[in-house]
C-alpha positions as CSV (number, residue, x, y, z in Angstrom):
1,X,-0.2,-0.1,-0.1
2,X,1.3,3.5,-1.2
3,X,1.0,6.8,0.9
4,X,-0.6,9.3,-1.6
5,X,2.0,11.9,-0.9
6,X,4.7,9.8,-1.9
7,X,2.8,9.1,-5.3
8,X,1.8,12.7,-6.1
9,X,5.4,14.0,-5.2
10,X,7.1,11.4,-7.7
11,X,4.5,12.6,-10.3
12,X,4.9,16.0,-11.7
13,X,1.7,15.7,-13.9
14,X,-0.7,13.0,-13.0
15,X,-3.5,15.3,-14.7
16,X,-6.5,14.4,-13.2
17,X,-7.2,11.9,-10.2
18,X,-9.7,9.9,-8.3
19,X,-9.7,8.6,-4.9
20,X,-11.9,6.2,-3.5
21,X,-11.7,4.5,-0.1
22,X,-12.8,4.1,3.6
23,X,-11.6,5.7,6.8
24,X,-9.3,4.0,9.0
25,X,-12.2,4.3,11.6
26,X,-14.7,2.5,9.3
27,X,-17.2,4.9,9.6
28,X,-16.9,7.1,6.4
29,X,-16.5,6.4,2.6
30,X,-13.9,9.2,0.9
31,X,-13.9,10.1,-2.3
32,X,-11.8,12.9,-3.8
33,X,-11.2,14.6,-7.2
34,X,-8.5,16.6,-8.6
35,X,-7.6,18.5,-11.8
36,X,-4.3,19.8,-13.1
37,X,-3.6,21.7,-16.3
38,X,-0.7,22.7,-18.3
39,X,-2.3,25.1,-21.1
40,X,-4.3,28.2,-20.4
41,X,-7.4,26.7,-21.5
42,X,-6.8,23.7,-19.0
43,X,-5.9,26.0,-16.1
44,X,-9.0,28.1,-16.7
45,X,-11.3,26.2,-14.3
46,X,-12.9,26.3,-11.0
47,X,-15.1,23.7,-9.0
48,X,-18.4,25.0,-7.9
49,X,-21.0,22.9,-5.5
50,X,-24.6,22.8,-6.9
51,X,-26.1,20.8,-4.1
52,X,-25.2,17.3,-4.0
53,X,-23.2,17.7,-7.4
54,X,-20.3,19.3,-8.5
55,X,-19.6,21.3,-11.8
56,X,-16.4,22.7,-13.4
57,X,-16.8,26.0,-15.0
58,X,-14.3,28.2,-16.7
59,X,-12.9,31.0,-14.2
60,X,-12.6,33.6,-17.1
61,X,-15.0,32.9,-20.0
62,X,-13.5,35.1,-22.4
63,X,-10.5,33.1,-22.3
64,X,-12.3,29.9,-23.0
65,X,-10.8,28.2,-26.1
66,X,-12.6,24.3,-26.4
67,X,-15.4,24.0,-23.6
68,X,-16.1,20.6,-24.8
69,X,-13.2,18.9,-22.7
70,X,-12.9,21.3,-19.5
71,X,-16.5,21.9,-18.6
72,X,-18.7,19.0,-17.1
73,X,-20.0,17.6,-14.4
74,X,-17.4,15.7,-12.2
75,X,-19.6,14.5,-9.2
76,X,-23.2,13.4,-9.5
77,X,-25.6,11.6,-7.1
78,X,-28.3,9.1,-8.2
79,X,-30.3,7.4,-5.6
80,X,-27.6,5.6,-3.6
81,X,-24.9,6.0,-5.8
82,X,-22.4,8.8,-5.8
83,X,-20.4,9.1,-9.4
84,X,-17.1,10.8,-9.8
85,X,-15.4,11.1,-13.1
86,X,-13.1,13.1,-15.3
87,X,-15.3,14.3,-17.9
88,X,-18.9,14.2,-19.4
89,X,-19.3,10.1,-19.0
90,X,-20.8,11.5,-15.4
91,X,-23.8,12.1,-17.3
92,X,-23.3,8.8,-19.5
93,X,-23.3,6.7,-16.2
94,X,-26.3,9.0,-14.5
95,X,-28.4,8.5,-17.3
96,X,-27.6,4.6,-17.9
97,X,-28.5,4.1,-14.1
98,X,-31.9,6.0,-14.8
99,X,-33.0,3.6,-17.5
100,X,-31.6,0.4,-15.5
101,X,-28.2,0.0,-17.0
102,X,-24.9,-0.5,-15.0
103,X,-21.6,1.5,-14.6
104,X,-20.0,-1.2,-17.1
105,X,-22.8,-0.8,-19.5
106,X,-22.8,3.0,-19.6
107,X,-18.9,3.1,-20.0
108,X,-19.2,0.5,-22.8
109,X,-20.5,3.3,-25.3
110,X,-17.5,5.8,-24.3
111,X,-14.1,6.0,-25.2
112,X,-10.8,8.3,-24.6
113,X,-10.9,11.8,-24.9
114,X,-10.3,13.1,-28.9
115,X,-7.1,15.1,-27.8
116,X,-4.6,13.8,-29.9
117,X,-1.6,13.2,-29.6
118,X,-2.6,12.6,-25.8
119,X,-5.6,10.6,-26.2
120,X,-6.6,11.3,-22.5
121,X,-8.1,8.3,-20.8
122,X,-11.5,8.7,-19.3
123,X,-11.2,7.5,-15.6
124,X,-14.5,7.0,-13.5
125,X,-15.5,5.8,-10.1
126,X,-18.9,5.0,-8.5
127,X,-19.7,4.2,-5.0
128,X,-22.8,2.3,-4.2
129,X,-24.2,2.4,-0.8
130,X,-26.3,-0.2,1.1
131,X,-26.5,-1.4,4.7
132,X,-24.6,1.2,6.7
133,X,-21.5,0.4,4.0
134,X,-20.5,0.6,0.3
135,X,-18.6,-1.1,-2.4
136,X,-16.9,0.8,-5.1
137,X,-16.2,0.3,-8.8
138,X,-13.3,2.2,-10.8
139,X,-12.3,2.3,-14.5
140,X,-10.2,3.8,-17.0
141,X,-10.9,4.0,-21.1
142,X,-7.7,4.2,-22.8
143,X,-6.2,4.4,-26.2
144,X,-4.9,0.8,-27.3
145,X,-3.4,2.0,-30.4
146,X,-2.8,5.3,-31.6
147,X,-3.1,4.5,-35.8
148,X,-6.5,2.8,-35.6
149,X,-7.8,4.8,-32.1
150,X,-9.0,1.4,-30.8
151,X,-10.0,1.7,-27.0
152,X,-9.1,-0.6,-24.3
153,X,-11.6,-0.7,-21.4
154,X,-10.9,-1.9,-17.9
155,X,-13.2,-2.2,-14.9
156,X,-12.2,-3.1,-11.2
157,X,-14.6,-3.4,-8.4
158,X,-13.7,-3.5,-4.8
159,X,-15.4,-3.8,-1.3
160,X,-14.8,-1.5,1.3
161,X,-12.1,-1.9,3.8
162,X,-11.1,0.2,6.6
163,X,-8.1,2.4,6.1
164,X,-7.3,1.2,2.3
165,X,-8.3,3.3,-0.8
166,X,-7.5,3.2,-4.4
167,X,-6.2,6.2,-6.6
168,X,-6.4,6.2,-10.4
169,X,-5.5,9.2,-12.4
170,X,-4.9,9.9,-16.1
171,X,-1.1,10.2,-16.6
172,X,2.1,8.3,-15.4
173,X,3.9,12.0,-15.8
174,X,4.7,14.7,-18.0
175,X,6.0,14.3,-21.4
176,X,4.8,15.0,-25.0
177,X,2.9,13.2,-25.9
178,X,1.8,12.8,-22.1
179,X,2.2,9.1,-20.8
180,X,-0.9,7.5,-19.7
181,X,-1.5,5.5,-16.5
182,X,-1.1,2.1,-16.8
183,X,-2.0,-0.9,-14.3
184,X,-4.3,-1.3,-11.7
185,X,-5.8,1.7,-9.3
186,X,-3.0,2.2,-6.8
187,X,-4.1,1.0,-3.3
188,X,-3.2,4.0,-0.7
189,X,-3.6,4.6,3.0
190,X,-6.6,6.9,4.1
191,X,-7.3,9.3,6.7
192,X,-10.0,9.8,9.5
193,X,-9.8,13.5,9.1
194,X,-11.0,15.3,6.0
195,X,-9.1,18.6,6.6
196,X,-5.8,16.5,7.1
197,X,-6.5,14.4,3.9
198,X,-7.4,17.3,1.6
199,X,-4.3,19.4,2.8
200,X,-2.3,16.0,2.2
201,X,-3.5,16.0,-1.4
202,X,-3.4,19.4,-2.0
203,X,-0.1,20.2,-0.7
204,X,1.7,17.4,-2.6
205,X,0.1,18.2,-6.0
206,X,2.6,19.9,-8.4
207,X,2.4,23.6,-7.6
208,X,2.6,24.9,-11.1
209,X,0.0,22.6,-12.2
210,X,-2.5,22.0,-9.8
211,X,-5.9,23.9,-10.5
212,X,-8.5,22.5,-8.2
213,X,-9.5,19.6,-5.5
214,X,-12.6,18.4,-4.1
215,X,-13.3,15.9,-1.0
216,X,-16.2,14.1,0.2
217,X,-16.6,12.1,3.5
218,X,-19.9,10.5,3.6
219,X,-21.0,9.2,7.0
220,X,-22.1,5.4,6.5
221,X,-24.6,5.6,9.6
222,X,-26.5,8.7,8.5
223,X,-25.5,9.5,5.1
224,X,-24.6,13.0,6.1
225,X,-21.7,14.5,3.9
226,X,-18.7,16.7,5.0
227,X,-17.2,18.4,1.8
228,X,-13.9,20.4,1.2
229,X,-13.4,22.1,-2.2
230,X,-10.2,24.1,-3.1
231,X,-10.0,26.4,-6.1
232,X,-6.5,27.7,-7.1
233,X,-8.1,30.7,-9.1
234,X,-10.2,31.8,-6.2
């Protein structure tokens, strides 16, 4: 099991990242989502809470070059499920659940982002709550072959275990093109205190490239939520 600080310190550009896990005391489900950016278009973003959901909007609308890949809802709630993704596939999963579909069936209709030459992976997670506990799924859709632009889809399913979480991110490091994440989501240690965990993530993201971070702790008995939101641009 890794320390999240070490993973972030060792990667100047993880891109966008999702963390899902359970606090060591076993009382709360945890999810976190962060974004980074190298271009002016990518850095021109802020997180905004809208009820139980989260939206990403441009910080300065006059500077928006391509809104299609930077404006989306990374966090949505549907019944007993919490969805978190790095793109508009959040809505794909949400709509599929409404129609009786599944996390996997929804993502089978999607592919990686059309941002050649990087072909940024789509990463997704979903927590399913029941009986004062939860389980979770994670996924990455990535380019298998740039020439044919074929897509490889990977799905992972986890029970919740106290003190353990998993971290998946879009990139393995900086570069041109940027190397994509490879392998299984990385197992990491969690923290009981939301402020400590939020600071741990934010303080260890690359200062030049980090943009925004959202962390949510869900009480497994009451369903109550505690959230933290950090925007570099505000």
